[in-house]
N, C-alpha and C positions, 0 to 999 in steps of 0.2 A: 506591480503594475504601478504606476504613477497614478496620479491622481487625474479626473475629467477637469478640465478646463472651461468658463464659460465666457462669454459676452452678454453684456447687459447694455441697451439703447432701447430709449423711448421713442416708439413709433406712432403716428398721427394717422388714421384710415379715416376718411372721409365719408359719412354716409349720407346722401340727402333725400328725402323723400317729400315727393310732389305735392303738391295743395291743391285739395280735393273742394269741391263745391265752390258757388258763389258768394260774394259778399264778404271774404276772406274768413266762412267757416270752413272746419275741419282742421287738422292737423296741420301745422308751422313745420317749417324745416328741421330738421334734426342735426346737430353741429357735428364738430369732428370727433370722433372716436378714438380716443387715445390708449394707447396700451403699450406695456414694456415687452420687451422680447429676450431673453434668454436663450444664448445658444451653448449648448455644451458639445464640446469636440473630443475628440480622444485621447489618451495620453501625449505627451512629446516624442515619444517614441513608444514603438510596439506595431505600429500599423506597418501592412508588409506587403509588397508590389504583387497587384493583382488579386489580393486578397480582402475578404467583405469587412466592413468597418462600418458602424452607424454614427451619427449625429443625432441631437435630441433637439427639439424647439420648443421652448415654454413659454405660453404669452401671459401677464398677469397685469392685475391694477395697474396703473400707474403708483409708483411710490411705495407698492404695498410687496408682501408675500403672497396675495390672495388672487387664485387662478382665474384667469379672461379667457372667455369660451370664444374662440374665434368664429366667426361667420363662414358659411360656406362661399360666400361672395369672394373671400379671400383667397387666393393661391401663393402659395409659397413653394421659391425654386432655389436651388442650390446649385454651385460651380464653383470652378479654380479661380481664386481672385491672382494668384501669384505661384510660380513655379512648373515647375515640367511635366507633361502628361497629360493622359486625358481621363475625365472623370466620367465612370460609369454607373448605372444603377438606377434607382428609380431618384430623378432629379425634380420632381414637381410634383406637390402634393397641394390638394384643396384644402379648406377650413372645414372641419368637421364637427362642430360645435362644440369640440373640449378646447382644454386648456394645452396641449400638447399634439404635436407633429413628430413621428419619428421619421427620420431618414435612412433606412438599412439597406444594406447589402450594397455599400457604397463600394467604388474600387477606384485606384487609381494606377495606371500602368507603367509609370516610371519611377524609379527611386529619386530623393531630393527632398527640400524642406517645401511642404506647402501650405499655402493659405487658403480657405473655401470662402465664398461669398455665400450671404443667405440674403433674398430680396422678395420682398413681398409687393402684390400685383399693385397696390394703389401706388399710382404716381408720386403722390406725396410721400411718402415712407421711405428714408434711405437705406440703402443697403448696410446690412451688419459684417463687418469683413473682421475673419477668427483671426486668433495670435497663430502664428506657424507652427506645425509641426513637423514628423520627421516620417518618411514612407521608406523603409527600409526593405534587405531581399528577404525572398521566402525562404522559411525555416519552416522543417517538420520535426516533430518528435518522433523518436524508433526505440523500441523496447531492447532492452540490452537481458541478454539472455533470459526469455520470456518464461516463466514456470508453467510447467506442463499438468503440475499438483500442488495441492496446500492440505496441510494436516491440520484437524481439529486441536484446539487450542496452541499450537506451536508457532511462535511468531515470525512473520516472514517479511522481507523486502521486496519492493518492486523499485526495478530500477530505467530510466530512459535516457537516452543523449539525444543532444540537438545536433542536427545533419542540414546539409543543405538541400533545399528542395529538388527534385530532380538527379540532383546525382549521389544521394546518400553520403556524401562528405562530411565527417564529423567537425561541426565548429563551435565556436564559443559566443554567444552572443555579447554586442559591445552595449548593452542595455540589462538591467535589471528583469529578468523574469520569473514570476510567481506563476506556480501548475497546481491544478486541483485534480486530485485524484477520487474518483467515487466507483464503490463497490458494486457489483450488482445486490449485493446484501445491505446497502446501505451504509458503510462507512465513509467518512467525507474526510480527506487529508489534502493540507496546503503545504507547499514546499519548493524551495526556491532553487534554480539553477546554480549549482556551484561554479567554481574557476574552472574546473574541469569539461564545460559543459554539459555536465549529467546531474539529473535532481532524482532521489532518492527518497521514497516512501516507506519508511521504518518502523517496523514492530509491528505490521498489522496481525491480526489474530482470525480466525473463523470460529465458530463456537458447534460447539457437539451439536448434531442433528442437521447442520446444513451438508449437503449434497454435493453443490458445485458453486462456483463462484470467478467473476469474469471482471474486469477493472477500465474504465474509461479516464481519459486524464486530457486535459485541455488548460490553454491560455490565452491570453490575449490576441489574437494576432495570427495563433498558430490553427490549423484544422486540429478537430478533436480524431483521438487514436483511441482503438477499445483493442484490448485482448479477448478473443471468443472464450467463453465461459470454459473452465475448467472441473476436473472433479476434487473434493474435497474427503479426504479419508482418516479415518481413525487408525491411528498406530497400535501395532501389534509388536510380536515378536516371532522369530520363525529359525529353523537352522540350529537349534540348540544342541550343547554337547559339552560332555565335561571330561577333560583332561587333567594327568597326574594322577595321583596317588589314589588308591582304592580302599586303605586302610585307614582304621579308626587312629585319628590325629594326622595323617600325612597330609601333605598339601597337594592341592587341586583349584582348577580353574574352571569356569563358567563362560562361555562364549556364544556368540549368535547373532543375528542379524536382526536390525529394526526396519519391520517394511509396513506399507499401508494393506489394512486388514482386508480392503475388497479386493485390492491387483495383485496382492502379496508382492508386490515388486519391492525391492530394497527403496528406502526412504530417500529421499534426495533433496541435495540444498538443504538441510538441516542443522542449526545450532547443536553443539553437543548435549546430549540427553542425561540426564541422570536414571540411572539403574541400578535396583537394589535386589539383594537374592535374601530369600527366609528359607527356613524348614520349618514346616508343621510340627515338626516334634522337638523342635527348640537345642537340639544338638548342634547346630552349624556356629562357628567361631571364625576369627580372621577376618579378612578385607571383604565386606559383603555387599559394599556395593561403589559404585566408580561412574565414571562419564565415558559415552561413548566417543568413537572417533568418526564423523559422521554416520553412519547408517549399521557400522560395524563395532561390537563390543567385548570385549577378555575382562571377568571382573575376578581377582585373587589374589596372593594365594590366600584360600581357607580351609577348614578343617570341620571332619563330625567327629566330635568328641566321644561318641558312642557307635554299637556297630547296630545293624541292620538295615532296613528300607527305607529311603525317606525320598520324600516328594521335597525338591527345591523348587520354591516359587520365584518368576523373575518377573519385575515389576517394574513400574516408572509411572510419574504423574500424568502423563499422556496418553498412556498405555489403555486400551479399552479394558481389559481383565486381564489379572495375574496368568503368565503361562506358567505350567509345572512340567518339570522333568525329573523322573524318578532314577535314583541311584541306590547302591547299598556299600555299607562301608564294613568291613569285617577285619577280625582281628589274626594275626600270624603270629603265631604262638611258637617257642620255642622252649624245649624243657632243657634243664642244665642243671647238672648233679656235682656232689661234692665227696669225698669221701677218701678211705686210703686208695693208694697207687699201688702199693704191692700186700702180697699175702705172705704168711707163715705156718708155716704145717702146723697142723691140729689146732690152730688159733680160729675164733671167730672173724668173719669179714665182712666189714662195714662198721656204723651204718651208711646208707647211701642218701642222703637229701637231696631231692627233686624240685625244682623252683622252674616257674614256667613265666617266660619274660615274652613283652610282646616285639615288634621288628624292633622297636626303640629301645629296648632293654630294660622296660621297666616294667615291675612285678605285676603280672596280672592279679587281679582279686577277683574280678567277677566273671559272670559265664561268655565260655566261648561260643561264637555264632554258630 
């Protein structure tokens, strides 16, 4: 948003007190009362047709920055000095004993360049004519793919586009626009509308313990827009399953879905998240971590190096608690023999050594399950 601009002019307001009493007694006349006036107007661009804006009139002791209290006997008015259209709103204010008057909720009903005139009621005081500023078409913000849920600890973005008021047609403003987002939980962000006419507030994060959040977005000249509060959920996993080999040393994968712990619904519009698999028995090897693809994940291949029942724990940095799934790994043993393949009459037969090997041909040295 551009800087506000101001016009300074020394004005002379005349206040005369009548003499009282006889013989010249009592107070004498009071001379001209002088004060400086500074008019602060909107940026050169950003005022929108039919939309409210404000100007500020400040009063100072001449040649200083010391505020000057304007008496209630003075009235100050504002009007259009040049440009098309009509000015509406509060167009006249009386001094209120302070050094500032604000004409708020002014509006102009035509587009184009405009200059305003600020006039003090005292006839000795010349009017102040402002620098010109532009009145443009009416624009609105519109949320893009508005969120329906947020997840504690998981960064998310809020995006809006600029549209023509009344039609909703997307437009790119021909002047710089800065927008401010404020969440219901107190976070404030400022971002600029980009060359495509959109503004993105990125990397917003809700804390654990927060149950809802909403957003309000504003910019000079634009009506404020708000998105109603949505739930904030903690993530967990559901639908865990194990596919692949159930043998000791065999490859298998763990698959599942990342969901909101309250709704149980698959997580939406989340970045890829880290998922880690561990075994309480320490018998797990292989690929035990990876990233999700949206709300779905498949981790592996991994192997169990011992037989028995094991609980595999699935966890991640944003999950409420680890979630377990029980699996069993077994040996598949085969006996192999060696020895004579023919027999001679009245001769001993053998020996026939027997060796147990697992399904991968590795000699078995431990106890079978």
